[in-house]
Every structure is written in structure tokens, then in C-alpha cells.
N, C-alpha and C positions, 0 to 999 in steps of 0.2 A: 504493500500499499504506499503510495507516494505521499510524503508530507512536505513537498517542496514549498518554499516560501520566498517572498520578497523581503529582504532585510534592509532596514533603514539604519544609517550610520549615526552613532552617537559616541561621545568620548567614553573610553573604557571605564573611567571612574565616575560616570554619571549615575547619581543615586536615585533619581526619579524622572519620570516622563510626564510632561504636562500637556494635556489634550483638551480640546474643546469639542463637544458634540453639538452639531447643529442638525436640525431635522425639519422635514415637511415644509420646504419653501413654497411648493406649489406654483412654480414660475410658469409664465406664458411666453410664447413667441413675441407677443406685444408687451413691451415693458410698461405700457400705460393701462393694461387690462386690470380690472378689479376682480377680486375673489371674495364673495360674500361681504361686499362693502369696503374691503381693504385692498390696497395696492401691494401685492406680494413682493414685487421687485423693490419697491421703496423700503419696505420693512426688512427684507433680506439685506439690502445695502446698508441700512442703519445698524443691523446686527454686526455685519462685517466691519463697519467703522469702529465699533466697540472692541471687536476682537483684535484690531491692529494695535491696541494698547496692552494686550495680554501677552505675557512672556510664554509663548506656546512652542511646543515641539511638533505638534501635529493637530489636524482637524479631521474629525470623522463626521460624515453626513449620512444619517440613518434613514434615507429613503424619502419618497415622494418629492423628488427634486423638481419634477414638472407636473403641471395640472393638465396640460393639453397634449402631452405625448410628443411635442414637437422637438425636432433636432435643434432648432433655434433656442428653445428654453434651456437645453443642456449646455449650449454654447454660452448663454448668458451666465449660467451657474459657474462654468469654468472661468469665464472672464472675471467674475466677481471674486472668486476665491484666490485667483492667481496673485492678487496684490497682498495676500497675507504672508507670502514668502516662506511658508512651511509646507511639508508634505500634506496632501489631502487624500483621504480615502472615501469611497462612497459605495453604497449598496442600494438595490432597488426597493421601492415600496409599491403598494398596490396600484398607485396612480401612474407609475412609470411603465414605459415600454422599453424593455432592456435592450433590444436590438437598436432602437433609436438612441437610447442612452449611450451605448457604446460608440455609435457614430458621432454623436454630438460631443462626446468627451475625448474622442480620438486625437492624440497629439497634445492634449492639454496637460499631461502629467498626473491627472487624477488617477489614483490607484484603485483598481477594481479586483485585485487579487483576493483570494479567499483567506490566505494566511500571510500575516505580516509580522516580522520580528522587530521588536522594539527593545533593544538592550536585553534585560532580564525578563522581559514580557513578550508574549505573542498575542496578536489580535486576530481573532477568527471571525470573518465576515460571512454570515449565512443569508442566503436568499430564501425568505419565507413567503414569497409571493405565489399566488395561484392565478393563472391567466383568467381574466374575466370576473374574478371574485374579489370583494373587499377584504375578506378574511384571509388568514394565513395558514400555512401548513408546511412542515418540514418532511419531505418524502423520505422513504427508506434509504435511498442513496445518500442523501445529505446527512441523515443521522448516522449512517454507517461511516461516512467520511469523518464526521466530528468525533465519533468514538475512537476511530483509528488514530487520528491526529493526537488526541488526548493521551492515548496509550503510549505513543511514540515520542512525546515531547514533555516528559515529566520534569525536565530541567528548567522549564519556563513557567512563570505565573501566567495565567490566561485571562484575557478579557474577551468576551463574546459579544458581537454586535449583530442585531437583526432588526427588521422593521416592526413586526407584529408583537404584541404583548403576550408573554407566556403566563402572566398572572392577571386576575380580574382587577379592573379599575374601580368597580362600584358604580359605573355608568351602565345601566341596563342596555341601552341602545348600542353602546360602543363594544360591550363585551360579547355581543353576537359576532363581532368581527375580529376576535382575538386569534391567537395561534390555536388552531383546533386540537392539535395534539401536544399542547403545552405540558400536560401532565407527564407524557412520555419524555419530552425534552428535559423537563425539570428533574425527573428521576435519573436520567442519564448523567447530567452534569453534576448532580449531588454526589455521585459516586467518585468524583475526582477532586481531591484536596487542592489541586493546582488551579482549579477554576475559581477565580476570586470575584469576578463581576460579570454581569450581563447588562447591556444597554440596548434600548430600543426607542423608536419614534412612534408614529401612528396615532398616539393617544392625545397629542397636542396639550399635554399637561405634565407636571412633574410628579414622579413617584420615586420613593426611596424605601424599599422593603428588604427583608432578609429571607433567603431560602437556605436553611442550615447555615453553612459558612460563607454563602455567596451573597454579595451585594446586588440587588435587583433594582435597576434604575431606568426611569423614563425621563425624557427631556421635553421641555416646551417646544412649540413650533416657532419658526422665524416669521410665521404669518398669523393666521387665526388661532385662538385658544379655545379649548372645550372646557366648559364648566364641570368641575368634579362632582361626583355623587348625584347624577341626574338620571331619571328614568328615560327621558326623551332627549333628542338632539337639542343642545343648548350651548350657545356661544358665550364666552367669558369676556370681560373687558380688561383682563390682565394684559400687559404689554408683551410683545414678542421677546424671546430670550434664547438662552443656550445653557448647556451644562458644562462646567469645568471639572476635569478629573485629573488628579495627580496619582500616578501609578508609582508606588514606592518600591524600593529594592527588596523590602521584607515581605512584599505581597499585599500590603495594605493599600487601601484606596481612600484618598481624601477627595471630597466632591462638594460642589455648591452650584446653585442656580443663580444666574445673573439675568436680569430683564432690563429692557430699555426704560429709561426714566421718563416721567411725564405721562401724558395720555394721548399722544399724537395718533396712535393707530387704534381706531375703534371700528369693529365690525358691525354689520347689520344684525342687530340682536333679534330682529323679527324673523330671521331665516330659519327654516325648518329642516334644512338638509342641503346636500349638494351632490 
């Protein structure tokens, strides 16, 4: 079983890796287009402006880069993150078309590899999307690959990234579209002490839970936010944001959520879905 990986170079004595997780930009080919009352290119650009002041080693984009599946939207994404001056990795969400995503990001340097070595850590990027469905699933081949990599890479602390949530949010409408075999995924990763954290997007809200020894984390969107603990689709007036993660040499994770200040980005709170 191959466990080939892309390795990013860091100084040998580097004790921690500082990462920003951005998620769910929902960009359009038209930078002026609105998404439920909010301009996603403007909010994405505002988040990137904040990230330029963060001392980062890497940025992870956890899906739904595009809302309209356009190659141009992915090119806008690549143009935006290029100015951060650090490696960028990305994985698809349910609103992405992966073939167009690959074309749009071609030559940009955005990393789509499944396994990335980060000093004493490895990042495993899982595609949890199912064509034509909003919910997620990790098929047998992906779970088999994950288990094999974890068996063969015990020297590394592991951070896993995917788009769909493997734990319930408490939002009835949203939990219909979670990772449908999340229990199987959770049972698998719980058997490996080297798995220290799992991050995901999709839920447009922050989560910080524990699964045995594993930190389970969701990030806000760079566009619209979903109000927590709601039965029906409900938008929140919290500002767009991102998650910061520090991966420490001892396997611990320090993390926080940063949001844009003020109240510039307000969605259409009367929207009942999209």
C-alpha cells in the first residue's frame, strides 16, 4: 500500500506548525455576485486581508470553494490566496466540481495531495463528497487508504481534514447532510493514538468537541454563517472568520477562532435555503 506524500520544508528545529483553516467561500465567476444577500468575494478578500497579519506556515481550505462550479471561481480563489505567501492546500466540498476545481487551480501551486508532511505532523486530506448529494460519505477505498496510511506512519502526529461533519451539530436540518458513515470513520480513527485532530467545513459555524483523545473541530465560513442549534435553515449575523491551529511537536493542538470585526457582512436573514 503506497503512503507517498508531498513534504513541505521546515527548519529541522521547528517546534510547531501554525495553520489557518478557511472554509466555504462559495465564490462565483462574477466577483460582484451575491450569495444569500452577501458578496462572497468581498468577505473572502476581507478574511485574506486579516490572514496577511498572521504568522502562518500554511493555509488549509476545507471545501466549497465555488458556488457555481465555474473554473473562473477557482481561479479567483487561487489569485486571492497567492498573496498570503505560504503553502495552500484544498479539498472539495459538496458544492465543488472536482474536475473543474483541478482545472481552475492548475499551475497555481494549491496542493490537492491526499497526504502532506508537515515536520513532525502529517495532514491527510479526505474527499467526503458524493456526486449530486449535499451529504457526505467516505467509501470503502478511502477508509481503507486512511487505515493503511495510519498503520504505516506511526512516527507522525496526524491531522485529518475533510468537508463533511462526522459529529452532529445540533442543527436538525444540517445534520441530515453530515458524513453518513461518521460512526465508522470515528471508530477507525479512535483506534490510532497518533490521530490528534480532525477539521472540517460544511457547517458554517465553529465546533470544538472531543472524541476520546482526538480534537474534533469545525470552522466558520468566509461567507455566510449558520445559526447553531436550529431545527430549520437559519442564517446567523456573526461575521465571516477562520480557525487558527498550532500543531505542537508533542502532538498537542492549540486553536482559536478569529472573525472579522464590525458588522459589515450581513446576510439575508429571511432566506430559507439555497
